[in-house]
N, C-alpha and C positions, 0 to 999 in steps of 0.2 A: 858619293865620294867617301872613301875610307880615310881614317886618320890613324897613323901609327905612332905609338908611344915607345920610346926606347927603354931598355931594361932598367936604366938608372931612374927613369920616371915612374916605373910601375910600382904601385903600392898594393897591399894585400887585398883590398876591396875594389881595385880598379876593374872596371867593366861591370860592376854591380850597381843596382839602384835599390835604396833602402827607404822605406816609409817610416816616419816618426809620428806617432799619435799623441805624444805628450803635450800638455798645455803649459806646465811649468818647466823651466830650464830646457826648453826644446832647442834653443840656439846653442846652448852649452853642449848638449848631447849630440846635436847635429854636427857640430864642429869636430867632435871626437871621431865621428864616422868619416867626415870629409877629409880629415887629416890622414886617414887610412885609405883614401882613394875613392870612396863611395860617392855616387850621386845621391843626394838626399831630397826626398819629397816630404814636405811638411804638411800634415793634415791633422791638426789638433782635434781629437774626437770628443773633447769635453771642455768646459770652462768652469772656473770656480766662482761661485757667487758668495762673497763674504757676508756674514750676518752681523757685523759689528754694530750696525745701527738697527738691528732687528729686535722687535719687542720680545720675540720668542727667546732669544739669547739672554736678554736682560732678565726676563722672568725666570729662566733656568738658573741664572747666577744668583739671583735674590733668594730662590728656594734653597740653594746650597748654603747660603750664608745664614739661614734661619737657625740651623743647629749644626753641631760638629759633624764632620764627615769622617768615616772610618777608613775608607779606601778610595783611591782615585785611579782610574784607568785612563792613561794618556796614550792616544793612538798615533798622532802625527805631530811632527815638530812644528810645522807651520800653523797647524790648527791650535795646538796648545799655547804656543807663543801668542797667537792672535787673540785668543781668549783672555789671557792675562793682560795683554795690552788694552783690550777693550774695557775690561773691568777697571783698570787703572784710569782710563779716560772718563769713566763714570764715577770715579771716586769711591769705588767699592773695594773693601780690603780683602780681596780674594787670596792673594799670596799668603798673607798672615793667617787667614782662616784655614788654609790647606797645610800649614806647617805641622799640625798634629796628626795628619793622615798619613797612611802608608801609600806611596805613589808607585804604581806599576807602569813601566814604560814598555810599549809594544816593540820598539826597535831603537837603534842607536841615534837616529836623528831626533826623536822625541826625548831621548835621554839628555842630549845636549841642550835642548830647550828647557828641560826641567832644571838642570844644573845652572844654566845661565840666569834663571829666575831666582836662584838662591834656595831652591827646594832640593830635596834628596830623592833620587830614584832608588827605590828599595829592591826592586826585582824586575827582570826582563827575560822574556822567553828566547831560547836559542833560535827558534824558527821565525821569529818576528811576526807571528800570526796571532790574531785575536782568538782563534780557537784554542791555542795553547794557553793563553791568559785565562780563558774560561776554565780549562781543565785544571790549571794550577789552583784556581780559587775553589773549584768544586772538590778538589782532593783534600781540602782541609788544611792546606799549607799555611793559609793566613788565618786559621781558626774558623769557628762556626760562622756561617753567613746569616744565620737567623737574626732578624731585627737590625742588622747593620746597614748603615747608610753608605752607598757606593755611587760615586759620580763617574759617569762614563762619557768621555769626550768623543763625540761622533766625528766622522771624517767624510761626510757626504753619503755614507751608507748608514742606515738606521741600526745596523748590527742586531737584527731581530733574535738570532740564536743566542747571542751573548746576553742580551737584556732578558729574554725569556728564561734562560738557564739560571741566571742570578735570582730572578724573582721567584722561580720555582723552589730555589733553595732557601727562601724566606727573607731575602735582602730587600731593602728599600732602594730602588734604583732611580737615580736622577740622571737623565740624559742631557747632554750639552751639545746642541746643534751649532757648532762654530761656523760651518759653511756647508754648502751643498754643491753637488756636481750636476750640471745640466749640459745639454748639447750646445755646441757653439752657435752663435748668432748666424754665422755663415757656414752652412754645412756643405757648400760646394766642394771644398777640398776633400772632405770625408767621402762624399759621393764619388769623386774622382778616384780616390784610393780604393774604394770598393770595386769600381769598374776595372781598375788596374789589376787587382788580385784575381778577379773573375777571368780577365783576358790573359793572365800570365804576363802582364806587362811590367811587373815589378818582381824583385828577387826576394826581398824580406820585408817584414813589417815588425816594428818594435813596439813594445808596450811597457810603460813604467807605472801604470796604476790599473787596478781592476775596473774602475769607472770608465777609463778610456777604452778598454776592451769591450765593455758592455755598450759604450756609445757607438763603436764601430758596428757592432751587431744590430743595434737599434736602427741605425741608418740603413743597413742592409735590409732589415725587415721592411722599412718604409719603401724601399726600392723593389721589394719582392725578389731580392737576390740572395737571401740568406743561404738557401741550399747551394747555389752556385759559389758563394763565398767559401763555404765549408769545403767544397770540392777543390777550389783553387788553393786553399791552404793545405789540403791533403795530398795534392798531386804536383807540387812544385814550388809554391811560394812558402818561404820559411817564416813561421811566427816565432818571435823571440821575446819572452817576458822576463822582467827583472827578477821575478820570484814566483813561488807557488801561489801566493795570495793573488798577485796580479793575474796569473794564468787561470784562476778559477772560472771566470765567465767563458773562457775559451774551452776549458775542459768540459764544462756543462753543454757547450754547443757541439762537442765532438771534434774540435780543432786541435791537432797535435801541436805542441810547442816545445821549445828548448829554453832552459833557464841556466844562468851562471850559478856557480857555487855560492857566491855572495851577492846580496841584493844591492849592488852599487852600479852607478852609471858606467864607470870605467870597466867593470867586469862585464856589464851588458854589451858594451862595444867590443870587448875582447871575445865574447861568445859569438857575436856576429862574424868577426874575423875568423874564428876557428871553424864555424859551421858552414858558411857559404862556399868557400873554395873546395871543401871536402865533399860537397854535394855533387860537384861536376868532375867526372873522371878525367885524368890526363892520359891522352892517347899518344902513342908513338907512331908518327906518320913519316916514313922515310927517315931522313936525318933530323927531323924536327919533333918537338913535343907540341901537342895541341890540346888546349882546354877551352871548351865553349862556355863562355860566361854570359852574363845577362844581355849586354848590348855590344859585345865584342868578343874576339877570339884571342886567347893568349898563345902566341906562337913563339916557342922558345922563351925568351925573356921580353918579348915585345907584345904590347896590346894593340890589336888592329880593330878599330871601331868600324861597325858595319850598320847599314840601315836595317830596319826590322825585317823586310822581306828577305834579304840575304841571310840574316841570322836564322830565320825560320828554315831556309834551305839547308844551312850548315848543321842545324840541330838534327834535321832528318837524316843527313848523311852520317853524322856522328852516332846516331842511335843504331845504325847498321854499319859499323866500321868495316871497311873493306868490301862490302857487298855493293853491287851495282843497283842504284836506285833509278827506276825509269822516270823520265821527265814527267810523265802523267801523274806519278805519285808524289812529286814534290809540291810544296805549298804554292798556291797560285799567287798572282800579284796582290800586294797589299796597298791600301790607299796611302798617299803621302809621297813626298819627293824621294827619289832614289830607289823606289820599289818597283819600277816598271819592268825591268829585266833583272831580277834578283840574281839569277845564275851568272849572267855576264859580269855584274858588279862583284860577285863573290870570286869568280875566276880572276878578274883583274886585280883584286886585293890580295889574294892568297897565292895565285900562280899555280902552274901545272905541277909543281913538286909536291903539292898537298892534295889537290883535287884533279882527278883525271876524267877526261871526257871519253866515254866508250862509245864510239860511233854506232849509231843505230840502236843503242840500248839505253844509255843514260849517263849517270855520273857516279863516282865512287871516291872515297878517301884513298889516297895512295899508300895503303898499308900492305 
């Protein structure tokens, strides 16, 4: 059975399914997509393991308190805030100790955390990347690094290039492991997302952190599906990352991605809205316009939802607009309800004004 949404009901992402890999704020971001009409599949690819009670974090904090610190690199708002709160719970005077240091904030969220603690953020990179922070320090903008004590707040990634670069320049680097990223306890939803990308059963997947992108790839490796995942993202499924840092594991895997101009959730949602519909051409079929979306066809201003088998047939016809496609070249029946006679369902839903039967030959869009 098909379902028709009227023009007044249709939203920009109607007919599309979008995967969300975020662990934090996933409901907030998912709601942004749903309000624009998307079906959302939640598959958190990571989970955060806080180290507030961890002896490693206590030891790192005590080491920082032994002598004055010259520079602090704060990388994430939630991590920096959690570190200060943990130190306060341990009665360690961390905030007061850091007042004499210059604090470098990687991005706007951590700037807010720094200011709310009563400290001053002295510098922040335009790109919001750790690489630009390192380049700034190595340029001499903060003076010579030889013999200076630099505290680096980690964010689940050990930042080996940053740490090694500072140490090579002669700095004493103290790393602060506030939390770490690990795979979720239940990887079932992530496996399902990998399978959906491989099968082309989803239209876009969003990423709000580099560890989430790495987590999805790690699960694909466990399933021996990484090559197929890369192909899926390269041939139809849109990968959308909140920024260049987040996209770095995708880049390394050869997966193309799109990113908004600003690394914000709202901008990420708007990027999905901008990129998904433009991917699918709008065809003129007789007096109608036709756009084949993920799980339905936009006919004029109406969304007609169709079962997967009928959508597969429609995509084949739309790929050869106006040409007669022999029945033997159309996709065969797919498992599941409503897929037994995909052509009949499609004809019943869209009618002869859009799809013509050419007796003895096959079917064509009525262009």
